[in-house]
CHARMM-style PDB file with segment names, atoms N, HN, CA, C and O in Angstrom:
ATOM      1  N   UNK     1     -89.371 -77.673 109.342  1.00  0.00      PROA
ATOM      2  CA  UNK     1     -89.019 -76.354 109.869  1.00  0.00      PROA
ATOM      3  C   UNK     1     -87.564 -76.255 110.437  1.00  0.00      PROA
ATOM      4  O   UNK     1     -86.592 -75.600 110.061  1.00  0.00      PROA
ATOM      5  N   UNK     2     -87.823 -77.488 111.891  1.00  0.00      PROA
ATOM      6  HN  UNK     2     -88.613 -78.020 112.197  1.00  0.00      PROA
ATOM      7  CA  UNK     2     -86.656 -77.701 112.460  1.00  0.00      PROA
ATOM      8  C   UNK     2     -85.486 -78.816 112.199  1.00  0.00      PROA
ATOM      9  O   UNK     2     -84.607 -79.172 112.984  1.00  0.00      PROA
ATOM     10  N   UNK     3     -85.762 -79.303 110.736  1.00  0.00      PROA
ATOM     11  HN  UNK     3     -86.476 -79.013 110.098  1.00  0.00      PROA
ATOM     12  CA  UNK     3     -84.660 -79.869 110.148  1.00  0.00      PROA
ATOM     13  C   UNK     3     -84.085 -81.132 111.276  1.00  0.00      PROA
ATOM     14  O   UNK     3     -82.881 -81.338 111.424  1.00  0.00      PROA
ATOM     15  N   UNK     4     -85.312 -82.030 112.130  1.00  0.00      PROA
ATOM     16  HN  UNK     4     -86.290 -81.863 112.009  1.00  0.00      PROA
ATOM     17  CA  UNK     4     -84.529 -82.588 112.865  1.00  0.00      PROA
ATOM     18  C   UNK     4     -83.565 -82.034 113.941  1.00  0.00      PROA
ATOM     19  O   UNK     4     -82.840 -82.814 114.559  1.00  0.00      PROA
ATOM     20  N   UNK     5     -83.544 -80.850 114.151  1.00  0.00      PROA
ATOM     21  HN  UNK     5     -84.132 -80.217 113.649  1.00  0.00      PROA
ATOM     22  CA  UNK     5     -82.686 -79.950 115.272  1.00  0.00      PROA
ATOM     23  C   UNK     5     -83.323 -80.017 116.559  1.00  0.00      PROA
ATOM     24  O   UNK     5     -83.647 -78.905 116.975  1.00  0.00      PROA
ATOM     25  N   UNK     6     -83.653 -81.155 117.454  1.00  0.00      PROA
ATOM     26  HN  UNK     6     -83.390 -82.058 117.116  1.00  0.00      PROA
ATOM     27  CA  UNK     6     -84.537 -80.697 118.562  1.00  0.00      PROA
ATOM     28  C   UNK     6     -83.984 -80.523 119.996  1.00  0.00      PROA
ATOM     29  O   UNK     6     -84.514 -80.906 121.039  1.00  0.00      PROA
ATOM     30  N   UNK     7     -82.689 -79.802 119.822  1.00  0.00      PROA
ATOM     31  HN  UNK     7     -82.258 -79.491 118.975  1.00  0.00      PROA
ATOM     32  CA  UNK     7     -82.096 -79.099 121.117  1.00  0.00      PROA
ATOM     33  C   UNK     7     -81.837 -77.881 120.648  1.00  0.00      PROA
ATOM     34  O   UNK     7     -81.840 -77.472 119.487  1.00  0.00      PROA
ATOM     35  N   UNK     8     -81.597 -77.296 121.731  1.00  0.00      PROA
ATOM     36  HN  UNK     8     -81.595 -77.629 122.674  1.00  0.00      PROA
ATOM     37  CA  UNK     8     -81.049 -75.905 122.224  1.00  0.00      PROA
ATOM     38  C   UNK     8     -81.977 -74.566 121.655  1.00  0.00      PROA
ATOM     39  O   UNK     8     -81.414 -73.561 121.220  1.00  0.00      PROA
ATOM     40  N   UNK     9     -83.358 -74.685 121.714  1.00  0.00      PROA
ATOM     41  HN  UNK     9     -83.815 -75.501 122.067  1.00  0.00      PROA
ATOM     42  CA  UNK     9     -84.197 -73.890 121.766  1.00  0.00      PROA
ATOM     43  C   UNK     9     -84.488 -73.189 122.872  1.00  0.00      PROA
ATOM     44  O   UNK     9     -84.433 -73.636 124.017  1.00  0.00      PROA
ATOM     45  N   UNK    10     -84.926 -71.646 122.431  1.00  0.00      PROA
ATOM     46  HN  UNK    10     -84.970 -71.283 121.500  1.00  0.00      PROA
ATOM     47  CA  UNK    10     -85.138 -70.733 123.600  1.00  0.00      PROA
ATOM     48  C   UNK    10     -86.558 -71.202 124.132  1.00  0.00      PROA
ATOM     49  O   UNK    10     -87.507 -71.414 123.376  1.00  0.00      PROA
ATOM     50  N   UNK    11     -86.619 -71.377 125.870  1.00  0.00      PROA
ATOM     51  HN  UNK    11     -85.849 -71.205 126.484  1.00  0.00      PROA
ATOM     52  CA  UNK    11     -88.162 -71.526 126.268  1.00  0.00      PROA
ATOM     53  C   UNK    11     -89.235 -70.943 125.715  1.00  0.00      PROA
ATOM     54  O   UNK    11     -89.391 -69.797 125.294  1.00  0.00      PROA
ATOM     55  N   UNK    12     -89.990 -71.908 125.769  1.00  0.00      PROA
ATOM     56  HN  UNK    12     -89.863 -72.839 126.111  1.00  0.00      PROA
ATOM     57  CA  UNK    12     -91.869 -71.216 124.712  1.00  0.00      PROA
ATOM     58  C   UNK    12     -91.133 -70.559 123.241  1.00  0.00      PROA
ATOM     59  O   UNK    12     -91.517 -69.458 122.846  1.00  0.00      PROA
ATOM     60  N   UNK    13     -90.367 -71.104 122.699  1.00  0.00      PROA
ATOM     61  HN  UNK    13     -90.055 -71.998 123.020  1.00  0.00      PROA
ATOM     62  CA  UNK    13     -90.586 -71.105 121.186  1.00  0.00      PROA
ATOM     63  C   UNK    13     -90.840 -72.373 120.188  1.00  0.00      PROA
ATOM     64  O   UNK    13     -91.319 -72.238 119.062  1.00  0.00      PROA
ATOM     65  N   UNK    14     -90.562 -73.266 120.594  1.00  0.00      PROA
ATOM     66  HN  UNK    14     -90.173 -73.376 121.508  1.00  0.00      PROA
ATOM     67  CA  UNK    14     -90.670 -74.359 119.783  1.00  0.00      PROA
ATOM     68  C   UNK    14     -91.526 -75.516 120.619  1.00  0.00      PROA
ATOM     69  O   UNK    14     -91.098 -75.922 121.699  1.00  0.00      PROA
ATOM     70  N   UNK    15     -92.711 -75.999 120.071  1.00  0.00      PROA
ATOM     71  HN  UNK    15     -93.059 -75.669 119.193  1.00  0.00      PROA
ATOM     72  CA  UNK    15     -93.848 -76.820 120.816  1.00  0.00      PROA
ATOM     73  C   UNK    15     -93.809 -77.833 119.385  1.00  0.00      PROA
ATOM     74  O   UNK    15     -93.841 -77.418 118.227  1.00  0.00      PROA
ATOM     75  N   UNK    16     -93.736 -79.202 119.807  1.00  0.00      PROA
ATOM     76  HN  UNK    16     -93.711 -79.540 120.747  1.00  0.00      PROA
ATOM     77  CA  UNK    16     -93.959 -80.090 119.342  1.00  0.00      PROA
ATOM     78  C   UNK    16     -94.816 -80.998 119.764  1.00  0.00      PROA
ATOM     79  O   UNK    16     -95.098 -81.062 120.961  1.00  0.00      PROA
ATOM     80  N   UNK    17     -95.361 -81.838 118.847  1.00  0.00      PROA
ATOM     81  HN  UNK    17     -95.133 -81.786 117.875  1.00  0.00      PROA
ATOM     82  CA  UNK    17     -96.484 -83.436 119.633  1.00  0.00      PROA
ATOM     83  C   UNK    17     -96.144 -84.369 119.123  1.00  0.00      PROA
ATOM     84  O   UNK    17     -95.611 -84.442 118.016  1.00  0.00      PROA
ATOM     85  N   UNK    18     -96.483 -85.507 120.086  1.00  0.00      PROA
ATOM     86  HN  UNK    18     -96.916 -85.448 120.985  1.00  0.00      PROA
ATOM     87  CA  UNK    18     -96.555 -86.597 119.838  1.00  0.00      PROA
ATOM     88  C   UNK    18     -98.061 -87.457 120.026  1.00  0.00      PROA
ATOM     89  O   UNK    18     -98.804 -87.070 120.929  1.00  0.00      PROA
ATOM     90  N   UNK    19     -98.472 -88.561 119.207  1.00  0.00      PROA
ATOM     91  HN  UNK    19     -97.869 -88.875 118.474  1.00  0.00      PROA
ATOM     92  CA  UNK    19     -99.180 -89.409 119.501  1.00  0.00      PROA
ATOM     93  C   UNK    19     -98.951 -90.663 120.379  1.00  0.00      PROA
ATOM     94  O   UNK    19     -98.063 -91.505 120.249  1.00  0.00      PROA
ATOM     95  N   UNK    20     -99.959 -90.608 121.317  1.00  0.00      PROA
ATOM     96  HN  UNK    20    -100.681 -89.924 121.423  1.00  0.00      PROA
ATOM     97  CA  UNK    20     -99.781 -92.819 121.690  1.00  0.00      PROA
ATOM     98  C   UNK    20    -100.621 -93.040 121.959  1.00  0.00      PROA
ATOM     99  O   UNK    20    -101.299 -92.015 122.030  1.00  0.00      PROA
ATOM    100  N   UNK    21    -101.249 -94.041 122.261  1.00  0.00      PROA
ATOM    101  HN  UNK    21    -100.698 -94.873 122.203  1.00  0.00      PROA
ATOM    102  CA  UNK    21    -102.335 -94.996 122.216  1.00  0.00      PROA
ATOM    103  C   UNK    21    -102.097 -95.733 123.650  1.00  0.00      PROA
ATOM    104  O   UNK    21    -101.023 -95.737 124.252  1.00  0.00      PROA
ATOM    105  N   UNK    22    -103.078 -96.239 124.001  1.00  0.00      PROA
ATOM    106  HN  UNK    22    -103.951 -96.235 123.512  1.00  0.00      PROA
ATOM    107  CA  UNK    22    -103.391 -97.082 125.423  1.00  0.00      PROA
ATOM    108  C   UNK    22    -104.564 -97.739 125.248  1.00  0.00      PROA
ATOM    109  O   UNK    22    -105.564 -97.236 124.737  1.00  0.00      PROA
ATOM    110  N   UNK    23    -104.460 -99.000 125.714  1.00  0.00      PROA
ATOM    111  HN  UNK    23    -103.647 -99.409 126.130  1.00  0.00      PROA
ATOM    112  CA  UNK    23    -105.999 -99.819 125.520  1.00  0.00      PROA
ATOM    113  C   UNK    23    -106.452 -99.243 126.509  1.00  0.00      PROA
ATOM    114  O   UNK    23    -105.629 -98.919 127.366  1.00  0.00      PROA
ATOM    115  N   UNK    24    -107.996 -98.892 126.753  1.00  0.00      PROA
ATOM    116  HN  UNK    24    -108.664 -99.155 126.057  1.00  0.00      PROA
ATOM    117  CA  UNK    24    -109.143 -98.939 127.262  1.00  0.00      PROA
ATOM    118  C   UNK    24    -110.004 -99.727 127.223  1.00  0.00      PROA
ATOM    119  O   UNK    24    -110.992 -99.282 126.641  1.00  0.00      PROA
ATOM    120  N   UNK    25    -110.162-101.251 127.766  1.00  0.00      PROA
ATOM    121  HN  UNK    25    -109.359-101.613 128.240  1.00  0.00      PROA
ATOM    122  CA  UNK    25    -111.071-101.813 128.139  1.00  0.00      PROA
ATOM    123  C   UNK    25    -111.089-102.781 126.749  1.00  0.00      PROA
ATOM    124  O   UNK    25    -110.208-103.638 126.687  1.00  0.00      PROA
ATOM    125  N   UNK    26    -111.889-102.699 125.823  1.00  0.00      PROA
ATOM    126  HN  UNK    26    -112.605-102.003 125.873  1.00  0.00      PROA
ATOM    127  CA  UNK    26    -111.787-103.350 124.401  1.00  0.00      PROA
ATOM    128  C   UNK    26    -111.421-102.509 123.157  1.00  0.00      PROA
ATOM    129  O   UNK    26    -111.287-102.924 122.006  1.00  0.00      PROA
ATOM    130  N   UNK    27    -111.237-100.795 123.774  1.00  0.00      PROA
ATOM    131  HN  UNK    27    -111.346-100.457 124.709  1.00  0.00      PROA
ATOM    132  CA  UNK    27    -111.298-100.282 123.090  1.00  0.00      PROA
ATOM    133  C   UNK    27    -109.533 -99.280 122.587  1.00  0.00      PROA
ATOM    134  O   UNK    27    -108.703 -99.892 123.259  1.00  0.00      PROA
ATOM    135  N   UNK    28    -108.977 -98.479 122.022  1.00  0.00      PROA
ATOM    136  HN  UNK    28    -109.651 -97.982 121.475  1.00  0.00      PROA
ATOM    137  CA  UNK    28    -108.053 -97.561 122.379  1.00  0.00      PROA
ATOM    138  C   UNK    28    -108.499 -96.310 122.274  1.00  0.00      PROA
ATOM    139  O   UNK    28    -109.414 -95.840 121.599  1.00  0.00      PROA
ATOM    140  N   UNK    29    -107.634 -95.752 123.131  1.00  0.00      PROA
ATOM    141  HN  UNK    29    -106.891 -96.134 123.680  1.00  0.00      PROA
ATOM    142  CA  UNK    29    -107.804 -94.428 123.312  1.00  0.00      PROA
ATOM    143  C   UNK    29    -106.229 -93.929 122.602  1.00  0.00      PROA
ATOM    144  O   UNK    29    -105.285 -94.720 122.573  1.00  0.00      PROA
ATOM    145  N   UNK    30    -106.124 -92.478 122.039  1.00  0.00      PROA
ATOM    146  HN  UNK    30    -106.890 -91.835 122.062  1.00  0.00      PROA
ATOM    147  CA  UNK    30    -105.367 -91.928 121.695  1.00  0.00      PROA
ATOM    148  C   UNK    30    -104.929 -90.526 122.129  1.00  0.00      PROA
ATOM    149  O   UNK    30    -105.633 -89.518 122.089  1.00  0.00      PROA
ATOM    150  N   UNK    31    -103.591 -90.618 122.571  1.00  0.00      PROA
ATOM    151  HN  UNK    31    -103.019 -91.438 122.603  1.00  0.00      PROA
ATOM    152  CA  UNK    31    -103.285 -89.171 122.942  1.00  0.00      PROA
ATOM    153  C   UNK    31    -102.294 -88.353 122.478  1.00  0.00      PROA
ATOM    154  O   UNK    31    -101.219 -88.755 122.034  1.00  0.00      PROA
ATOM    155  N   UNK    32    -102.634 -87.210 122.574  1.00  0.00      PROA
ATOM    156  HN  UNK    32    -103.507 -86.883 122.935  1.00  0.00      PROA
ATOM    157  CA  UNK    32    -101.806 -86.149 122.136  1.00  0.00      PROA
ATOM    158  C   UNK    32    -101.162 -85.007 123.495  1.00  0.00      PROA
ATOM    159  O   UNK    32    -101.764 -84.431 124.402  1.00  0.00      PROA
ATOM    160  N   UNK    33     -99.793 -85.032 123.136  1.00  0.00      PROA
ATOM    161  HN  UNK    33     -99.304 -85.500 122.400  1.00  0.00      PROA
ATOM    162  CA  UNK    33     -99.337 -84.196 123.945  1.00  0.00      PROA
ATOM    163  C   UNK    33     -98.103 -83.516 123.457  1.00  0.00      PROA
ATOM    164  O   UNK    33     -97.007 -84.057 123.312  1.00  0.00      PROA
ATOM    165  N   UNK    34     -98.483 -81.937 123.158  1.00  0.00      PROA
ATOM    166  HN  UNK    34     -99.374 -81.498 123.277  1.00  0.00      PROA
ATOM    167  CA  UNK    34     -97.696 -81.024 122.781  1.00  0.00      PROA
ATOM    168  C   UNK    34     -96.440 -80.544 124.225  1.00  0.00      PROA
ATOM    169  O   UNK    34     -96.763 -80.136 125.341  1.00  0.00      PROA
ATOM    170  N   UNK    35     -95.228 -80.740 123.774  1.00  0.00      PROA
ATOM    171  HN  UNK    35     -94.966 -81.072 122.867  1.00  0.00      PROA
ATOM    172  CA  UNK    35     -94.034 -80.406 124.534  1.00  0.00      PROA
ATOM    173  C   UNK    35     -93.210 -79.443 124.036  1.00  0.00      PROA
ATOM    174  O   UNK    35     -92.924 -79.307 122.847  1.00  0.00      PROA
ATOM    175  N   UNK    36     -92.700 -78.548 125.252  1.00  0.00      PROA
ATOM    176  HN  UNK    36     -92.933 -78.659 126.218  1.00  0.00      PROA
ATOM    177  CA  UNK    36     -91.630 -77.665 124.836  1.00  0.00      PROA
ATOM    178  C   UNK    36     -90.259 -78.197 124.649  1.00  0.00      PROA
ATOM    179  O   UNK    36     -89.466 -78.605 125.498  1.00  0.00      PROA
ATOM    180  N   UNK    37     -90.172 -78.128 123.668  1.00  0.00      PROA
ATOM    181  HN  UNK    37     -90.816 -77.797 122.978  1.00  0.00      PROA
ATOM    182  CA  UNK    37     -88.787 -78.582 123.040  1.00  0.00      PROA
ATOM    183  C   UNK    37     -87.682 -78.129 123.423  1.00  0.00      PROA
ATOM    184  O   UNK    37     -86.593 -78.551 123.032  1.00  0.00      PROA
ATOM    185  N   UNK    38     -87.909 -76.934 124.484  1.00  0.00      PROA
ATOM    186  HN  UNK    38     -88.792 -76.591 124.802  1.00  0.00      PROA
ATOM    187  CA  UNK    38     -86.713 -76.631 125.669  1.00  0.00      PROA
ATOM    188  C   UNK    38     -86.302 -77.343 126.485  1.00  0.00      PROA
ATOM    189  O   UNK    38     -85.118 -77.674 126.537  1.00  0.00      PROA
ATOM    190  N   UNK    39     -87.616 -77.914 127.681  1.00  0.00      PROA
ATOM    191  HN  UNK    39     -88.579 -77.645 127.639  1.00  0.00      PROA
ATOM    192  CA  UNK    39     -87.399 -78.631 128.776  1.00  0.00      PROA
ATOM    193  C   UNK    39     -88.143 -79.675 128.683  1.00  0.00      PROA
ATOM    194  O   UNK    39     -88.576 -80.312 129.644  1.00  0.00      PROA
ATOM    195  N   UNK    40     -88.364 -79.949 127.346  1.00  0.00      PROA
ATOM    196  HN  UNK    40     -88.012 -79.432 126.565  1.00  0.00      PROA
ATOM    197  CA  UNK    40     -89.304 -81.112 127.265  1.00  0.00      PROA
ATOM    198  C   UNK    40     -90.594 -81.394 128.151  1.00  0.00      PROA
ATOM    199  O   UNK    40     -91.114 -82.482 128.400  1.00  0.00      PROA
ATOM    200  N   UNK    41     -90.987 -80.058 128.581  1.00  0.00      PROA
ATOM    201  HN  UNK    41     -90.565 -79.174 128.380  1.00  0.00      PROA
ATOM    202  CA  UNK    41     -92.238 -80.463 129.384  1.00  0.00      PROA
ATOM    203  C   UNK    41     -93.542 -80.635 128.570  1.00  0.00      PROA
ATOM    204  O   UNK    41     -93.660 -80.352 127.378  1.00  0.00      PROA
ATOM    205  N   UNK    42     -94.197 -80.976 129.119  1.00  0.00      PROA
ATOM    206  HN  UNK    42     -94.102 -81.205 130.087  1.00  0.00      PROA
ATOM    207  CA  UNK    42     -95.578 -81.689 128.311  1.00  0.00      PROA
ATOM    208  C   UNK    42     -96.279 -80.498 128.725  1.00  0.00      PROA
ATOM    209  O   UNK    42     -96.190 -80.279 129.933  1.00  0.00      PROA
ATOM    210  N   UNK    43     -97.121 -79.458 127.888  1.00  0.00      PROA
ATOM    211  HN  UNK    43     -97.193 -79.635 126.907  1.00  0.00      PROA
ATOM    212  CA  UNK    43     -97.893 -78.198 128.124  1.00  0.00      PROA
ATOM    213  C   UNK    43     -99.033 -78.204 127.518  1.00  0.00      PROA
ATOM    214  O   UNK    43     -99.409 -77.084 127.173  1.00  0.00      PROA
ATOM    215  N   UNK    44     -99.826 -79.200 127.224  1.00  0.00      PROA
ATOM    216  HN  UNK    44     -99.520 -80.110 127.504  1.00  0.00      PROA
ATOM    217  CA  UNK    44    -101.085 -79.069 126.620  1.00  0.00      PROA
ATOM    218  C   UNK    44    -101.069 -80.955 126.671  1.00  0.00      PROA
ATOM    219  O   UNK    44    -100.122 -81.705 126.910  1.00  0.00      PROA
ATOM    220  N   UNK    45    -102.484 -81.274 126.349  1.00  0.00      PROA
ATOM    221  HN  UNK    45    -103.253 -80.665 126.154  1.00  0.00      PROA
ATOM    222  CA  UNK    45    -102.940 -82.620 125.743  1.00  0.00      PROA
ATOM    223  C   UNK    45    -104.079 -82.708 125.624  1.00  0.00      PROA
ATOM    224  O   UNK    45    -104.755 -81.685 125.731  1.00  0.00      PROA
ATOM    225  N   UNK    46    -104.719 -84.012 125.352  1.00  0.00      PROA
ATOM    226  HN  UNK    46    -104.170 -84.844 125.266  1.00  0.00      PROA
ATOM    227  CA  UNK    46    -106.365 -84.092 124.638  1.00  0.00      PROA
ATOM    228  C   UNK    46    -106.350 -85.747 124.573  1.00  0.00      PROA
ATOM    229  O   UNK    46    -105.187 -86.142 124.661  1.00  0.00      PROA
ATOM    230  N   UNK    47    -106.989 -86.474 124.486  1.00  0.00      PROA
ATOM    231  HN  UNK    47    -107.933 -86.154 124.414  1.00  0.00      PROA
ATOM    232  CA  UNK    47    -107.432 -87.882 124.443  1.00  0.00      PROA
ATOM    233  C   UNK    47    -108.544 -88.072 123.206  1.00  0.00      PROA
ATOM    234  O   UNK    47    -109.156 -87.060 122.865  1.00  0.00      PROA
ATOM    235  N   UNK    48    -108.781 -89.131 122.634  1.00  0.00      PROA
ATOM    236  HN  UNK    48    -108.284 -89.953 122.912  1.00  0.00      PROA
ATOM    237  CA  UNK    48    -109.826 -89.900 122.255  1.00  0.00      PROA
ATOM    238  C   UNK    48    -109.832 -90.833 121.644  1.00  0.00      PROA
ATOM    239  O   UNK    48    -108.800 -91.338 121.202  1.00  0.00      PROA
ATOM    240  N   UNK    49    -110.875 -91.252 121.482  1.00  0.00      PROA
ATOM    241  HN  UNK    49    -111.713 -90.841 121.841  1.00  0.00      PROA
ATOM    242  CA  UNK    49    -111.182 -92.267 120.430  1.00  0.00      PROA
ATOM    243  C   UNK    49    -110.570 -92.653 119.035  1.00  0.00      PROA
ATOM    244  O   UNK    49    -110.423 -93.771 118.540  1.00  0.00      PROA
ATOM    245  N   UNK    50    -110.295 -91.570 118.606  1.00  0.00      PROA
ATOM    246  HN  UNK    50    -110.414 -90.662 119.007  1.00  0.00      PROA
ATOM    247  CA  UNK    50    -110.041 -91.360 116.974  1.00  0.00      PROA
ATOM    248  C   UNK    50    -108.695 -90.973 116.888  1.00  0.00      PROA
ATOM    249  O   UNK    50    -108.437 -89.933 117.495  1.00  0.00      PROA
ATOM    250  N   UNK    51    -107.559 -91.639 116.172  1.00  0.00      PROA
ATOM    251  HN  UNK    51    -107.768 -92.484 115.679  1.00  0.00      PROA
ATOM    252  CA  UNK    51    -106.387 -90.636 116.000  1.00  0.00      PROA
ATOM    253  C   UNK    51    -106.400 -89.877 114.343  1.00  0.00      PROA
ATOM    254  O   UNK    51    -106.231 -90.364 113.225  1.00  0.00      PROA
ATOM    255  N   UNK    52    -106.678 -88.501 114.811  1.00  0.00      PROA
ATOM    256  HN  UNK    52    -106.814 -88.106 115.719  1.00  0.00      PROA
ATOM    257  CA  UNK    52    -106.795 -87.775 113.245  1.00  0.00      PROA
ATOM    258  C   UNK    52    -106.408 -86.454 113.913  1.00  0.00      PROA
ATOM    259  O   UNK    52    -105.733 -86.427 114.942  1.00  0.00      PROA
ATOM    260  N   UNK    53    -106.938 -85.170 113.183  1.00  0.00      PROA
ATOM    261  HN  UNK    53    -107.486 -85.192 112.347  1.00  0.00      PROA
ATOM    262  CA  UNK    53    -105.861 -83.984 113.309  1.00  0.00      PROA
ATOM    263  C   UNK    53    -106.829 -83.684 114.644  1.00  0.00      PROA
ATOM    264  O   UNK    53    -106.356 -83.428 115.751  1.00  0.00      PROA
ATOM    265  N   UNK    54    -108.311 -83.759 114.346  1.00  0.00      PROA
ATOM    266  HN  UNK    54    -108.696 -83.967 113.446  1.00  0.00      PROA
ATOM    267  CA  UNK    54    -109.066 -83.131 115.512  1.00  0.00      PROA
ATOM    268  C   UNK    54    -108.172 -83.413 117.257  1.00  0.00      PROA
ATOM    269  O   UNK    54    -108.099 -82.696 118.255  1.00  0.00      PROA
ATOM    270  N   UNK    55    -107.652 -84.718 116.953  1.00  0.00      PROA
ATOM    271  HN  UNK    55    -107.711 -85.301 116.143  1.00  0.00      PROA
ATOM    272  CA  UNK    55    -107.143 -84.778 118.262  1.00  0.00      PROA
ATOM    273  C   UNK    55    -105.726 -83.978 118.375  1.00  0.00      PROA
ATOM    274  O   UNK    55    -105.304 -83.811 119.519  1.00  0.00      PROA
ATOM    275  N   UNK    56    -105.072 -83.546 117.454  1.00  0.00      PROA
ATOM    276  HN  UNK    56    -105.415 -83.681 116.525  1.00  0.00      PROA
ATOM    277  CA  UNK    56    -104.318 -82.661 117.443  1.00  0.00      PROA
ATOM    278  C   UNK    56    -104.487 -81.359 117.840  1.00  0.00      PROA
ATOM    279  O   UNK    56    -103.919 -80.781 118.767  1.00  0.00      PROA
ATOM    280  N   UNK    57    -105.604 -80.788 116.794  1.00  0.00      PROA
ATOM    281  HN  UNK    57    -106.065 -81.258 116.041  1.00  0.00      PROA
ATOM    282  CA  UNK    57    -105.875 -79.551 117.283  1.00  0.00      PROA
ATOM    283  C   UNK    57    -106.548 -78.924 118.659  1.00  0.00      PROA
ATOM    284  O   UNK    57    -106.480 -77.758 119.046  1.00  0.00      PROA
ATOM    285  N   UNK    58    -107.285 -80.154 119.344  1.00  0.00      PROA
ATOM    286  HN  UNK    58    -107.341 -81.102 119.029  1.00  0.00      PROA
ATOM    287  CA  UNK    58    -107.835 -80.233 120.509  1.00  0.00      PROA
ATOM    288  C   UNK    58    -106.502 -80.261 121.469  1.00  0.00      PROA
ATOM    289  O   UNK    58    -106.566 -79.674 122.549  1.00  0.00      PROA
ATOM    290  N   UNK    59    -105.483 -80.834 121.143  1.00  0.00      PROA
ATOM    291  HN  UNK    59    -105.431 -81.310 120.265  1.00  0.00      PROA
ATOM    292  CA  UNK    59    -104.387 -80.930 122.543  1.00  0.00      PROA
ATOM    293  C   UNK    59    -103.739 -79.415 122.492  1.00  0.00      PROA
ATOM    294  O   UNK    59    -103.435 -78.766 123.493  1.00  0.00      PROA
ATOM    295  N   UNK    60    -103.561 -78.896 120.858  1.00  0.00      PROA
ATOM    296  HN  UNK    60    -103.808 -79.423 120.045  1.00  0.00      PROA
ATOM    297  CA  UNK    60    -103.011 -77.494 121.166  1.00  0.00      PROA
ATOM    298  C   UNK    60    -103.502 -76.727 121.604  1.00  0.00      PROA
ATOM    299  O   UNK    60    -102.790 -75.886 122.151  1.00  0.00      PROA
ATOM    300  N   UNK    61    -105.015 -76.530 121.641  1.00  0.00      PROA
ATOM    301  HN  UNK    61    -105.593 -77.214 121.196  1.00  0.00      PROA
ATOM    302  CA  UNK    61    -106.009 -75.738 122.278  1.00  0.00      PROA
ATOM    303  C   UNK    61    -106.071 -75.681 123.532  1.00  0.00      PROA
ATOM    304  O   UNK    61    -106.603 -74.686 124.025  1.00  0.00      PROA
ATOM    305  N   UNK    62    -105.590 -76.641 124.326  1.00  0.00      PROA
ATOM    306  HN  UNK    62    -105.158 -77.449 123.925  1.00  0.00      PROA
ATOM    307  CA  UNK    62    -105.264 -76.515 126.068  1.00  0.00      PROA
ATOM    308  C   UNK    62    -104.184 -76.215 125.986  1.00  0.00      PROA
ATOM    309  O   UNK    62    -103.853 -76.564 127.120  1.00  0.00      PROA
ATOM    310  N   UNK    63    -102.888 -75.656 125.361  1.00  0.00      PROA
ATOM    311  HN  UNK    63    -103.157 -75.374 124.441  1.00  0.00      PROA
ATOM    312  CA  UNK    63    -101.653 -74.954 125.800  1.00  0.00      PROA
ATOM    313  C   UNK    63    -102.077 -73.567 125.707  1.00  0.00      PROA
ATOM    314  O   UNK    63    -103.120 -73.437 125.066  1.00  0.00      PROA
ATOM    315  N   UNK    64    -101.696 -72.755 126.049  1.00  0.00      PROA
ATOM    316  HN  UNK    64    -100.849 -72.860 126.570  1.00  0.00      PROA
ATOM    317  CA  UNK    64    -101.969 -71.465 126.854  1.00  0.00      PROA
ATOM    318  C   UNK    64    -100.924 -70.263 126.146  1.00  0.00      PROA
ATOM    319  O   UNK    64     -99.968 -69.819 126.781  1.00  0.00      PROA
ATOM    320  N   UNK    65    -101.154 -69.945 125.161  1.00  0.00      PROA
ATOM    321  HN  UNK    65    -101.931 -70.305 124.644  1.00  0.00      PROA
ATOM    322  CA  UNK    65    -100.306 -69.126 124.346  1.00  0.00      PROA
ATOM    323  C   UNK    65    -100.545 -67.319 124.959  1.00  0.00      PROA
ATOM    324  O   UNK    65    -101.568 -66.656 125.132  1.00  0.00      PROA
ATOM    325  N   UNK    66     -99.255 -67.041 125.129  1.00  0.00      PROA
ATOM    326  HN  UNK    66     -98.424 -67.579 124.989  1.00  0.00      PROA
ATOM    327  CA  UNK    66     -98.248 -67.653 125.032  1.00  0.00      PROA
ATOM    328  C   UNK    66     -98.058 -67.962 126.614  1.00  0.00      PROA
ATOM    329  O   UNK    66     -98.240 -67.092 127.466  1.00  0.00      PROA
ATOM    330  N   UNK    67     -97.629 -69.443 126.952  1.00  0.00      PROA
ATOM    331  HN  UNK    67     -97.481 -70.150 126.260  1.00  0.00      PROA
ATOM    332  CA  UNK    67     -97.689 -69.958 128.150  1.00  0.00      PROA
ATOM    333  C   UNK    67     -96.424 -69.866 128.944  1.00  0.00      PROA
ATOM    334  O   UNK    67     -95.327 -70.169 128.474  1.00  0.00      PROA
ATOM    335  N   UNK    68     -96.656 -69.350 130.411  1.00  0.00      PROA
ATOM    336  HN  UNK    68     -97.547 -69.104 130.792  1.00  0.00      PROA
ATOM    337  CA  UNK    68     -95.811 -69.413 131.096  1.00  0.00      PROA
ATOM    338  C   UNK    68     -95.836 -70.419 132.436  1.00  0.00      PROA
ATOM    339  O   UNK    68     -96.837 -70.753 133.070  1.00  0.00      PROA
ATOM    340  N   UNK    69     -94.462 -70.801 132.681  1.00  0.00      PROA
ATOM    341  HN  UNK    69     -93.649 -70.529 132.166  1.00  0.00      PROA
ATOM    342  CA  UNK    69     -94.064 -71.796 133.702  1.00  0.00      PROA
ATOM    343  C   UNK    69     -94.329 -71.351 134.988  1.00  0.00      PROA
ATOM    344  OT1 UNK    69     -94.057 -72.062 135.956  1.00  0.00      PROA
TER     345      UNK     69
END
């Protein structure tokens, strides 16, 4: 949808997410952060022991739409 154009968006109009993982004891914890492409601000978050669609949905559920800074 963005055609790999990640710059030049108005505030609060384009949000993407990224997944990363960290080692917690003997297990992996996956973290999803929705980010506003306007200023690269993290606007939500979620963590889980599973890297799946439920993690992404949980992260986007923490974003207050429409959100204001």
